[in-house]
C-alpha positions in Angstrom: 0.0 0.0 0.0 2.7 2.4 0.8 4.4 1.7 -2.5 1.2 2.3 -4.3 0.6 5.5 -2.5 4.1 6.8 -3.2 3.6 5.9 -6.9 0.3 7.8 -6.9 1.9 10.8 -5.2 4.9 10.7 -7.5 2.6 10.6 -10.5 0.6 13.6 -9.1 3.8 15.6 -8.7 4.8 14.8 -12.3 1.4 15.9 -13.6 1.6 19.1 -11.5 5.1 19.8 -12.9 3.9 19.1 -16.5 0.9 21.3 -15.9 3.0 24.1 -14.4 5.3 23.8 -17.4 2.4 24.0 -19.8 0.8 26.9 -18.0 4.2 28.7 -17.9 4.8 28.1 -21.6 1.2 29.4 -22.4 1.8 32.4 -20.2 5.1 33.2 -22.0 3.3 32.7 -25.3 0.5 35.1 -24.2 3.1 37.6 -22.9 5.0 37.4 -26.2 1.8 38.0 -28.1 1.1 40.9 -25.8 4.5 42.5 -26.6 4.0 42.1 -30.3 0.5 43.7 -30.1 1.9 46.4 -27.9 4.4 47.3 -30.6 1.6 47.3 -33.2 -0.5 49.5 -31.0 2.4 52.0 -30.8 2.6 52.0 -34.5 -1.0 53.0 -34.9 -0.5 56.1 -32.9 1.3 57.8 -35.8 -0.8 60.3 -37.8 -2.3 59.0 -41.1 -2.2 62.6 -42.6 -0.4 65.9 -42.0 -0.4 69.4 -43.4 2.1 72.3 -43.7 1.8 75.8 -44.9 4.1 78.2 -46.7 3.2 81.9 -46.7 4.7 84.3 -49.3 6.2 87.8 -48.7 4.1 90.9 -49.3 2.9 91.7 -52.8 2.2 95.4 -53.7 1.1 96.5 -57.2 3.7 98.7 -59.0 3.1 102.1 -60.4 4.1 103.7 -63.7 4.6 107.4 -63.3 6.3 109.3 -66.2 7.1 113.0 -65.6 8.7 115.6 -67.8 10.7 118.8 -67.3 12.9 120.1 -64.5 11.4 120.4 -62.0 9.4 117.3 -63.0 5.7 117.7 -63.6 3.0 115.4 -65.1 2.2 117.7 -68.0 3.3 120.9 -69.8 6.6 121.9 -68.1 6.7 125.7 -68.2 10.4 125.8 -69.2 9.7 123.7 -72.3 6.9 125.9 -73.5 9.0 129.0 -72.9 11.9 127.6 -74.9 10.1 125.9 -77.8 8.3 128.9 -79.3 8.6 131.3 -82.2 6.0 133.8 -83.0 7.5 134.6 -86.4 8.9 131.4 -87.7 10.0 131.4 -91.3 11.3 128.9 -93.9 14.8 127.7 -92.8 14.2 128.4 -89.1 14.8 125.8 -86.3 13.7 126.1 -82.7 15.0 123.7 -80.0 14.4 123.0 -76.3 15.7 120.4 -73.9 13.2 117.9 -72.4 14.0 115.8 -69.3 12.0 112.6 -68.9 11.8 111.0 -65.5 10.6 107.6 -64.1 8.9 108.6 -60.9 7.1 105.3 -60.4 8.1 102.0 -58.9 8.7 99.8 -62.0 11.0 100.2 -65.0 9.3 101.2 -68.3 9.7 102.0 -72.0 8.2 105.1 -73.5 7.2 106.2 -76.9 6.7 109.8 -78.3 4.1 111.1 -80.7 3.7 114.6 -82.0 0.9 116.7 -83.5 0.4 120.4 -84.3 -2.8 121.8 -82.7 -3.9 124.2 -85.4 -6.9 124.8 -87.7 -4.9 127.1 -90.1 -2.5 124.5 -91.7 0.5 125.1 -89.4 1.3 121.4 -89.1 1.8 121.0 -92.8 4.7 123.6 -92.7 6.6 122.0 -89.8 8.8 119.0 -89.1 10.1 117.8 -85.7 13.1 115.8 -84.5 14.2 114.3 -81.2 17.8 113.9 -80.1 19.5 112.2 -77.2 21.2 114.7 -74.8 20.8 118.2 -73.8 21.3 119.8 -77.2 19.9 119.1 -80.6 23.2 118.2 -82.3 24.8 115.1 -83.9 22.3 112.7 -85.4 18.7 112.8 -84.6 17.1 109.7 -83.0 14.1 110.2 -85.2 12.4 112.8 -87.4 8.7 113.4 -88.2 7.8 115.2 -91.4 4.5 117.1 -91.3 2.7 117.6 -88.0 -0.9 117.9 -89.3 -1.9 114.5 -87.8 -0.6 112.7 -84.8 2.5 110.7 -85.6 4.9 108.5 -83.6 8.7 109.1 -83.9 10.0 105.9 -85.6 13.3 103.9 -85.3 15.0 101.7 -87.8 16.1 98.8 -85.5 14.0 97.2 -84.3 11.6 98.8 -86.8 8.7 100.6 -85.2 8.0 103.4 -82.7 11.0 104.9 -81.1 11.3 103.3 -77.7 13.3 104.7 -74.8 13.8 102.6 -71.6 14.1 104.2 -68.2 14.9 102.4 -64.9 13.1 103.3 -61.6 14.3 106.7 -60.4 16.3 107.4 -63.6 16.0 110.2 -66.2 16.4 110.4 -69.9 17.6 113.7 -71.3 16.2 114.6 -74.7 16.3 117.6 -77.0 13.3 118.5 -79.2 13.6 120.6 -82.4 10.9 122.1 -84.6 12.0 122.9 -88.2 10.3 124.9 -90.9 12.0 123.6 -94.1 13.5 126.1 -96.4 11.2 124.8 -99.1 8.0 125.6 -97.1 5.4 127.8 -98.8 4.1 130.6 -96.7 0.3 130.4 -96.2 -1.9 133.1 -97.5 -2.7 134.2 -94.0 -0.5 133.7 -90.9 -0.9 130.2 -89.4 -0.7 129.8 -85.6 -1.0 127.0 -83.1 0.9 124.9 -80.6 2.7 121.5 -80.8 1.9 118.7 -78.4 4.4 115.8 -77.6 2.7 112.8 -76.0 4.9 110.4 -74.1 3.3 107.0 -73.3 5.0 104.7 -70.8 4.6 101.0 -70.7 6.1 98.6 -68.1 8.9 96.4 -69.3 
């Protein structure tokens, strides 16, 4: 009986040990799974989307502001009108006057010049006009217009088209304007009188 009891006790101990080993192995397996799931759970914490912004600097619209004369004005500089005049012009006469052009805006521009005689008595048909670079009307003219009865742009050879003058911001362009009555002009039956208008049109580059 004693031997049988000892064998039964020994078997129980073996079963308990096997059971403990199985439970321990299962616990380790569960713990291992828990660790893996834990890592997976950490991974799901990352954001699935994200945004960033980039803001530009300030934008301000530029201004084109062409002025003429010295001191600079928008229209009709008094010194120009005073110099470019002749109340008794005759064939062969030339009248000249300097004209300073200024870029008073905030962007660089190119400008063109047109000319017309404001007269109802045929004055324009008797006159030509030329524009020169510099303070005096010497050397070679940049361009010449023949007949001022209708509005005409001063032209250039290269590139062909309207005479175009560039001016940077804050810079000036010194011109000289001449009005000529050719020696071949025929005097009108009655005195012709009027004024001449030069229009400068600026366009951003």
